[in-house]
N, C-alpha and C positions, 0 to 999 in steps of 0.2 A: 731589781726586777720591776718592769712597769707596772705602774698600778693596776693598770686593766687587767692584766695576766694575774696579778694578786687576787684581785675581786674575784676573777674566774676561778682560780684554784680554790680560795677559801668557801666560795659555794659550793662546790663539787665536795670539799672535804664534809662541810655541812650536811650536804644530803646524803652521804656516805655515812656519816654517823648517824643521822636520823632514822635511815633504812635498816641500820645495823641489827636490831632486834628483830625486826621481821625477816631479815635474811638469816640470822641465827636461828631464828624457830624452824623456817623452810630448809635450812640446810640440815637440821638434827633430824627433821622429819624423813629426810630424804635418806639419810645415813641408816636410820632405823629400819625404813622400807627396804632398803639394799639388803640390810643383814637378815632381814625377816624373810624377804622372796628369795633371796642368794640365785640373781639372775643369770650369774655367769657359772658354768658349768666345770666341772675339774679337768684337766688335761688330760686325764689318762681313763680308759673305761676297758673292761674285761669282757672279752667277747669269748664263749665256750663254743668250740667249733666241731671238731670228729677227729676223726683218726689220719694218718697222713696219707694224702693220694686220693680221699673222699672228695665227693663235691662241697661238704660241708667246709671243708679245710679249703679249697679252692676260692669259696663264697667268701671266707672269712679274710682272704688277701686283698679280694677287691673293696671288700670294705673298710680294712684298713686303709687303703689307698685313698678312698673317698673321703675317709673324716680326715686325714692327713692334712688335705688340703685347708682344712678349716682349723688347724693346728691343734687337734686332738690325738692322741696316741691311742691307739687300739691294742689291747696286750692280747693276742690270740692264746686261748688256752686248749691245746689237744686234748681229747676224749676219747671214750670208746664209742661214742654215741649219742643217742637222744636221751636215754633215761639218764646217764651222766651227766647230761646238760640240764635235765630238769631239776636234777638233786643239787647242782653246785646253784643253781638259782633258788632252791629253798634254803639253802644254808648261807645265802650271801655272799659265795665265793666268786659269782660271776655277776656281772651286770646285765648281760645280756645272752642270748643263747639260741640255736636253732633247736627246735622241738618238732617231733615228727607226731603226726595226728594219731590220737589212739594211746599217746603215752602220757598225756596230762589227766590228773584229777579234777574235773571243772569245779567241783565244789570245795575241795581241799587247797587247790592250789589258788582258788579265787579269794580264799581265807586268808591264805597265806603272803596275799598282796602281789601277785603276778598277773601280769597282764599281757595283751597280744598287741605287737605293732603289725599285724597283719598276715595273711597267707601268702608264702612266697613262690612256691613252685610244688608241682608234682613230684614224688619220690615212689618211683614203681619198685615191686618186689621183682628184681630180677632173679628168676630160676637158671641159672646156666647149669647144663649137663654135658657129660661127653656121650656123644653117640654111640662108642662101642659098648658103654655102661648098659644103655637098652637092651642092645644085641645078646649081651651076658645075661641080664636078667631074663630074657626070654629064654635061655636055654633051660633055665631052672623051673620054668613053670610055662604052661600053657598061654597062647595069645590070649587076651583078653578082646573081647568084639569092639570094645570101645577104641582100640588102639588102630593108628594108622600104618598098617604095614609092619607095626613092631619096631618102627624107627624114632618114633616120635613121643615125647612126654605131651600129655594136655590135661592131666589131672593129679592133682597131690596123692591120690590114693595110688599111682604107681610109683610112689617113693619107696614102698618098704624093701626093706633089706638093702637099701643105697647107702654109702658113705657120702653122708650128707654134713656139708658146713653150715651152720645157721648164724656166723657172727658171734661175737662175743656179748655176754650178758648184760654191760652197760648199753649196748646199742639199741637194746630193745628190739631188735628182730626176733630174739630166740621166745619173747612172749607171743608175740604176733603168730610165728610159724605154728608154735604148741598150739594155740587155739584153732588155727587152720587144719591142723593135723586132726586133732580131735574131733572138729565137724566132718571129716571124711572117716570118721572111725578107725582111725589110723594111730595104733598106741606106739607113743614115742620112743618105746623100747624097742618096736619092731624096725626100728632105723637107726643106723648105726651114726649117731650124732657127734659132732666135733663144734669147738670154738674158737677156732684158729681167728687173728684177724683179716681184713678182708685181702690185703695184698701176699701174706704167706697162704691163704685158702685158694687165691687164684692161680700161683704157684705150682701148689699142690694139685689143683684140678688140671692144670697143662700136662703135668708130670704123670697122669694117671694114680696117683696117689687118692685122689678123691673121685665119686661119681658126679657129685653135684654139689653147688654152694648157692646159698640165697644172699643176696645183696639189697640192701635197701638204701637206693644213692640217686641222685638226679642224673641225667644223662651226659652231663657235663663232666663227671666225674673221668679222669681218665682210666682209671681201671675198667669202667662198663663200655668203655671207647674201644679198648685193647680186647677185651673178650667177645665184643662185637663181631670183631674181624678175626679172631683166633681161629685157626682149621680144626675140625674135630670136635668143635664147642659148639653147641646148640643153645638156644633160649626157647624156654618153654613158651607155651601158646595157652594160655588161661580159657579154654572153652565155656568153663562155667562161671565166669567172670562175672554175669548178671546175677546171679544165685549170691556169690559172696557179697555182692554189694547190697543186696536185700537184708542179708541177714547180719552183716557187720556195717555200722553207720560210719565209720572211722574210714570204710574203705571205697574206692572209687574204680570205675573201669577206664582206662586209657587204651587208645590203639597206636602201635608202633605202624605207621604205615610202609608201606612196602617202598624200597628202595632210599628211605630216609636217611640211612647210616651213610651209604656210598652208592650214587647214582649209577655210576660206571661199572661196579662190580655188581650191581642189584641186590645190595643189601639191606634188608631181609628179602628174600625173594618172595615173600608174600605177608600181608598185615599180621600183625603177631597183637593178640589182645592180652592186656595186662592187668594186674591189680595195682593199685597204688594210694598212697597215703597223700596228704597234704601236709607239709612242712610250713611253719610258722615261725615268726620273729617273736620271742617271747622277752619280757623285761620284767624287771622289778618294779614296784610304783616307788622305791625309794632311789632308782635311778634317775638323775637329775632330768626333769623335762626335756632340757635343750637337747641332751645327748638322745633322748626318744626321738626326739624331733629330728634330729639327723639320721638318726639310722634308719626311720620311716621314710624319710625325705631320698636317701642313697638308694632304698628297697626299691624306689619308683625309677632309679636310673638303669639299675642292676637287673632288675626281673620283669620289666615292663614288655620286652622283646618276644616277638614269638620264638616258639620252641617245637619239640618234635610230638609235644602232647598238648598244645596251647596255642593259642593265638595270640597275636600282638595285643597287650594291653587287658588279657585274662586275669594277669596277675601284676602286681599283688591286690589281693583284695580282702575285703572284710567279711565275705560270705560263709567262708568254711572254717573261721577261727574257732577253735573249740572253748577259748576263754574270751573274756569281754575283751573288745579291741580300745585302747587306751585313746583319749581325745587327740593326741599328737598323730597317733596312727591313722585314725579316721579323717581327721584334717588335710594329711598328706595325701593320702588315697582317693579319698571321696571329694575333698573341698578344693579351694583356690587359695595358692599362697600368698600372702600378704604382698603387696604391690613393691613395699619398701626393700622385701629381700633382694629383688633383681637390682636395687642400686647400692645397698649398703653391705659392707662385709658382716661375715657370720655375727662376731659379737657385738656390733651395733645394733644390727635387724634384731637379735635376741634380746640386747638390752633393752631397746623400746618396746619389744612385745612383751616383755614380763613386767616393764613399770609404765606402762603407758596409763593403766589406771590408777596407778598411784600418782604420776603427773597430773593426769586432769583432776583428782581430788584435791591437789596441791593447789591447782590453777583456782579451783572454786574458792579454798580457803584463802588465797592470797586476796582475793578482791576486797573481802572487809578488812582485812590486815593492811592494806595498801593505804586505806582513808587514814590509819593511824599515822602516818609519814609524813602527810604536809603540817599536821598540829606540832607534831614532835620538833620538823625543821624551823615552824615559825617560830617555837618556843625556845629554839636554841640560837636563832639570830637574834632575837628579841632580848633574850637574858644577857647577851653581850653589851647591850645598851641600858636594860632596867637594874643591873646589877649596881650602876654609880648613882641610882637615886636613892638607894639607903643611906649612901655618904652625904647627898645633898641634903637629904632631910634633916641627918644628926647637925650638920652645919647650922641649917634654918632653925633647929630647935634651939641651939645653944644660943642664937643669935637672939631669938625671942625672950629667953630667960636671961640674956645678958651675962651668961655664966664665965666668959672670956671676952677679951677685949676684941675689937672690928679688925685690927692688925691681923691678930693671931688665925681669926676665921678668914680673912682675905687672902692669907698665905694658903692656907688648906683648900682654901676654892681654885685658886692659882694652879696648885697640883692636879687637883683634881680636873680641871680644866684641860690641862696637859695631856692627862690620863684620856682623856674622852676625846682628845683631838686626835689620838692615834687610833680610835676604833674604826674598824673597817666593815661595813655592812655593805649586803647587794642594794641594787638602787632602788628595788621596790620596797626596802625597808629603811630609805634615807630620810625619809619624814621622822621616824622614831627618833634617830641620831639628831638632825636638826633642832628637835623638840627638845631634846637633853641639853643641847647648848644654847637654848634660847632660855630655859630655865635658870643654867647657871649665869648665864648673863643677868637675869632678872634678880637673882640672889646678891652678884657684885652691886648691883645699884643700890639695892636694898641695905647692903652693909656700909658701902660707900656714904649712904645719907646717915648711917646711924653714926658713923665715923665723925661725921661733919658735924652732927648734932652735938656730939660730945665735948668737940674742941671748940 
C-alpha cells in the first residue's frame, strides 16, 4: 500500500476513533428519543363507520383508500351508527369514528380522552313518508288547518298513529326523535315505532308495510338517493325548523334546493327545509398523532367540495365540534401544511416533524461535545510516539546507574529505534516523531561515549 494512502487511512481511523464517544452519546440519545416519541405510526388503524349502505360506510371506504396510499391499512368496523361508534371509542375498540352531533357528552368524553378532528358534513334528518299514508290518516280524523290540502307532512305532530321506523338504538336516531316528539307533546306510545335497519326499513316503506321512516345520513347515502327518486315517497318539509334550532343546540336548519336532486325531473319540486346535525370525526388521544394527522388531512380532500347543503370549503371546520379539536385537526383545517410534506414521502416528513425538536436539541448539545474531539484526536496520535519515551527513559536510567553494560543498552536502543522508524503519523505531527528519533540518537551517542570510556 502506498505510504501516502496509508497515512490518509490512518488519519481517518484516528479521527473516527476519537469521535466515537461523541457519536455513541448522540446515537444513544437519538435511539432514546425515537423510543420515547414513537414517531412512526402503526400500520393498521380501526375506523368505526355505520350500517351497510350508509354515508358513514361510503366515507369509510374513501378514507381507507386515502390512507392506503401512505401504507396505512384502515380496518372498517360496521356498526349500527353514531352511538355505537362513540361507545367503541370509549372502550378503545376503535381508533377513529364518525359521530353525529348531539351524541357525545362533552364533559364525560373529554375526560375519557376523546378529541375531534373536525366537523365533516351536515347529516339531515330525512323523514320519508308514503303520500297515501297521509290520506289514510285524514280519513280517520278531521283535517288540521295547518295541513296543506291533507297531502303533505310539515310537522312531527302529524305522525300520531303512523307506523314509523326510527332506526336501530345504536344509531342515535331514536334518542333524537324521542326528544323531538316530546317537544311536540306527542307521546311515543301514540306512534307505532319500529327499529329496523335502514335498508330493510326503506324496503318496507316502499312495500307499504311502513308509513314513514326517519334516516339520519348525508345526501351521499345511496339509500337517500334512491328514496328521493322513488314514486309515492315524499320528503317531509320542516316548516318549524327555526323553532327546533332555537331549542336544540345540536340542530341546524338546512335547505334542500329545488331541482338539486335531479334538474331534468325537477326533484324536489320546491325547496325543502330540513333539520340537520353535524357529523364530526372523533379520535382517541391514544391514537397515534401521525394517524390523526393523516385522517385530518384526508378529511380536507374528501369533504371540502360543495354539496347540497353547503358551499365549497365550508367543511371540514372546527366551529361546530362539540369536543375540543386536536392540534392535528386544527393545523390541517386552519393552518398551512409544512413545506417539507410537499417533497418528502409520508414516513420521512412525519419522522422529521416528530423529531425536529430533538434533532435541534442534539445539534446544540453537539457543539460543546465536538470540542472534545480535537484533544482526543491529538492525544491518540501523540500517544503513538510518546509511549516509546518510557522505554527510552528506562534505558537512560540504567545508563546513569551503570546497572548494565553499554553493549546491552545499545542493543535495546537499536530495537527501540527500529520500532520508532515504523511509526506513522500525520504530517502535522511529524515533528513529534522526529524529536523522538533525535532523542534516541542523542542517547546512542551517550552510550557510545560511555562504552569508549570503559574501553
